[in-house]
C-alpha positions, 0 to 999 in steps of 0.5 A: 262600905266594901273597901274594894268599892273605895278608891285606892291611896297607894303610899310609896316609901311614905314614913309611918308618921305621915301614914297615920296623918293620911289614914286619920283624915281620909279613912272614910274616903279611900282604901290605903296600901303601902309599898316601895318604889320598885313594886308601885308599878304593880299596883297600877297595872292595867289600861289607863281609863280602866284601872281602879281609881288610885291616888299615888303618894311619893315620899321625899326619899323616892329615888328619881321621882319624875321617872317614877311618875312617868312609869305609873302612867297618870291619867285624868280618868283613874290615876293621879300622883302627889309628889313630895318635893324637896330642894334637891328634887325641885329642879327635876320635878319642874318638868312635870307641870309641862306634861301633866295638869295640876289635877293629875300630878301635883307637887307638895313641899311639906308632908303634914297639913298640905299633903292630906289636902292635896290627896283629898283634892286629887280623890275628889277630881278622880271620883268627879271625872269617873262619875261624869263619864259614867253618867254620860255613857249610861244616859247615851246607852239608855237613850240609844236603846229606847230604854227610858220613858220618853215623851214630849214633856220638858226636862227629866222624863224626856232626857232622862235622869242622867242627862238632866243632871249631867254637867254639860248642856244637853238638848233634844231636837224634833227635827230642827226644833228644840223640845227639851233641854237640861239645867246646864243647857239653860244656863249655858244658852240662856234658854226659857220655855217661851223663848226656845220651845219648838224653835230651831236651835240655829236661831240661837246663833248668828245668821252666818253660822246657822247654815254650817250648824244646820249641816253639822246637825244634819250629819248626825244621821248615819252615815256620819259625814262630819266630825264628832263635834265642832265649835260654833260662836254666838253672843250672849245677852250682855253682848259678850262672845261665847264658844260652844263645842257641839256634838250631835247623835240620833236616838230613838224614843220609847215610841221609835221616833227619831230624835237628835241629841245635842251636847253643848259645851262652853269652851269659851275660856279654852278657845280664848286661851288658844287664840291668845296663845296663837296671837302671842305666838304670832306676835313673837314671830313677827317680832323676830322677823323684824329683828332679823330684817333690821340686823340683816345686811343689805340696803335700808329700803329693802329691809324696811320693806321686809318689816312692813310686809311681815307686819301686814301679813301677821296682823292681817292689815290692809296697809303698813307704811314707814315714813322717815323724817328728813333733815328739814323735819319733813316726813317722806314715804319710805316703804309700804305693804298694801292689799296683800291679797290684791294687786300688790303694794301701792305707790307713795302717792296713794299712801300720801293721800290717806296717811299723810294727815295721820303722820303729821298728827303723830309728828305734832303730838310727839312734839307737844308731849315728848314724854308720852307714849300714847298712840294717836289714832284716827278713822280710816276708810278702806275704800268699800262703802260697807267697811270701815276700820281704824288706823294707828300711827307710832312714832319711831324714836330712838335716843330721844330723837323722832326719826320717822312714823309707822303707820297701820291701817286695818279693818279689824279691831286692834287689841291692846297686846297688838298695840304693845307689839307695834310699839316694840316693833316701832322701837326695833325699826327706829333703832335699825334706821338710826344704826343705818344712818350712823353706819353711813356717817362712819363709812363717809368718815372713814372714806374721808380719812382714807382718801389722802392715804391713797393716790388719787390716780395711778401715774402713767408710765410709758411702756408699762402697765400699772394697776393697784387695788385697796379693799378695806376690811369690814365693808369700809367701816374701819380705817386700815393700815395698808397703803400704796403709792406711785409717783415720779420723782424729780430725777426721772425715776418712777417710785412704787411703794406698798406698805402696811402700818401696824394697827387700825383706825385713826392712829394707823391713818396718821402714821400712814400719812406720815410715812407717805409724806416722808417718802414724797419729801425725801424723793424730791432730793433723790429716789435712792432707797438707801437714802429714802428708807432711813429717813422714813425710819427716823420719822417714825422713831421720832414720833415713837409710833408703831412699826411699819412694813414696806416695799419700795421700788424704783423704776429706771425707764431710761435703760432697756430692759428697764432697771428695778431697785427694790428694798424690803422693810420686813414686808412679804416677799414681792412676786416676779413673773417672767414672760413665760409665766414662771413666777417666784417670790423674790428673796428680800430681807430688811428690818421693820421701819420704826424699830431700830436706830440705824438699820440697813436696808439691802437694795436688790436690782433686777431687769424687768423685760418685755412681758414680765411683771412685778407684783406687790401685796400686803399680809392680808393675802398671806395672814388674812385669818390670823397668824395661825392660819397662813399661806406662803409666798410660794402659794401666791406665786403658783396663783400668779403663774396660773393666771391667764393674761390678756395683752395690755391688761396684764397687771389688771388681770393679776390684781383681779386674780389675787383679790378674787383668790383671797376672797375665795380662800379666806371667805368669812374668815378674812380679818384684814385689809388687802392692798396689791400693786402690779407693774408689767412691762409691755412688749413692743408692738410687732415691727417696733422696738426699744432703743438701748 
C-alpha cells in the first residue's frame, strides 16, 4: 500500500527501543516519522479537519508537554496525541482531560505494552471518524445531485449504498410518509415494514410533539427557516424515554421528484447527561442559597422564607413550607412559598388544611423510629381535577432533637438525587434554626447578667441634664466590661462613675459587680474620691482580679456654679464643653485600680456653669479597632465642639453624636463596647436665677 495513503504516527523525542516496539506492532497500520519537540508543529501544519490523519506520540522527556499539545491543535477529525506521563509531569497534564476528550488526547504511564495499545486505539478512532464523515458527505452529494438510481424500493437502492451502511439513522420521506430507512434507523426507531411504510414519521412521536416535528421537517424546504437539527423525545417499546436529534434536507431522486432525507441520531445518553449536570448544578446553587440564607443576619422568619422561596423556584415545586415544633411539641406553620406563578404565597390556614396531616405523619414516624432517615410521603392534590402529584415531608433534626418539618408539594416526580438534596437542605435549615435559638438564649442570658451591672434608671439631678448609653459589642451576645452609674450619696452629693474592667464575659461581669458594689458601699460613708477609690483598689487587690480603669466625679449642687471633684484611675481623659462650644480634654492622671498596693489618686476640681457639659467615655471611642488604630481625645473634643445642641437635651445630643461618630469611624472594624455619660448644667430660664 502507498505509505502516503496510511495515517501518520509522529514520534517526538521517543527513544529507539520504544520506536522499535511501535514499528513492530503497527507497521501495516501507519507510516512512521521521528522528530523533535521543536520541529513537531511543522508536521501537523494545516487547517484542522483537512490534515493527514496523524497520531503524535510525546515521549516522557519532552519539555512542557501540555503546551506542546496545545500548539499541535488536536482535532477529532485528523489529529490525536498520546503523551507519556511521569510523576513530574502528572500535575501539568491533569488539565488535558478537561480540554480534550480521551479519544483525542490520552495519557500513558508506561512505555511498553500500554503505549502501542493507546496509539492503535487513537488510530482506529481517527480512521472511523474520517470514514464516517466521508460516507455522509458522499451520500448527501449523490442524493442531492440525483446521481444514484433511486426508486420506491426499500433500503439500499433508494437511500444509496453509503447511507444504507451509515452509522446514523437515515429515512426517506415522500411528503410526510416514510418510504425507506436504513438498518440503523430500524434499530433506533424500532421500525418494521408493516408498521411504518407509508405512515407519517410524526406517528412515532407523542401527540404533543407531532406538530413541532412536522414544522421542523417542512422547514427543510428552501428557504430554511429552522435550525439544521432539533431534539425530539419519544417512548421506546419498553416505555423508556428516547431523545433523537433530527435533521432534514430536501433532495431529488433520479426522476426529479422531491424527497425529504431525515437523519435521526440517538442522543439519549448525552441529553440525560446534560440534564443530570443541569440538575446537579441547580441543586448545588440551591444548597448555596439556603446556606447563605441561614447564615445571614436578620430575623429568622425572613431567612426561612428565603429558603422556601429558593427551594420552590429551583425545584419547580407548587408549595414549600417549614413547620417549627414549639415547646409543647406542637408544629406551628412558620414559612411558606406557594404558587409562585400565581398570586403569591398562601396563608398559614391554607397550608394547615393540606399539609398538617403530612407533618403529623413525619413527627409520629420520627418518634417511633428515631434512627431511620426514611422520608414519609403521601398523595397530594393540587386543586386541578386532571392533575395530581406527591408531597414529601422531611424532619428537621439537629443534635438528635426534632425541631420542625420541611414539606414540599409538586406535580413532578421527585428523583432520588432531589430527595438527597432535600435531606441536605433539611439539615442546613435545622442547624440554622437551632443556632438562632441558641443565640436568643445567649442574648437573654447576657442581658440578664448585664442588667445588674447598669443602673435601672438615671437619677434626676435638679438643674442638670444627664444622659448615658451603653452599646455592647457583638449584637449583645458578649458581656462587656464597660459600665456606668449615677446615684445620690447620703451626704447630698451626686456621684457619677464610668469605668472599664479588663476582659469580657462572666469574669468581667463579676469584677464590674464588685466595683459597683464597693463604690456604693463606700459612698454611704462619704463620697470623697480620696476615700472611695483606695477602698475600690483594695477590694480588687484582695480578689486578685484584673485591673479596672475608672472616672469618678462628685457633683456638689449646693454651690453656684456647681462644683465638680473628679478623679481618674487610668481612664481616657474626660471632655469639658464650655457654654460657647469650646471643648478640651481634662488633664487627669491616676494609676489603674487593682494594680498598686497604696496608689494615690489626685482630685481635680472645677466649676460647671450654666450651658457647660462634662462628657465621660470608655476606650471603645479611642481604641475601638485595637491599640494600633487609635484616636486621640482631641479628636473627640473637636466632635463635641461641633455638635449642634438643642435646649434641655444637650446631654442626649452629645451622647447620640458620640455614638454615631464611633459607628461611622470604626465601621465593621469595631471590636469593643461603647459607654458614654454626659452631664450638662441647664441654663436658668429668662428672668430667673440661682441663689449663691
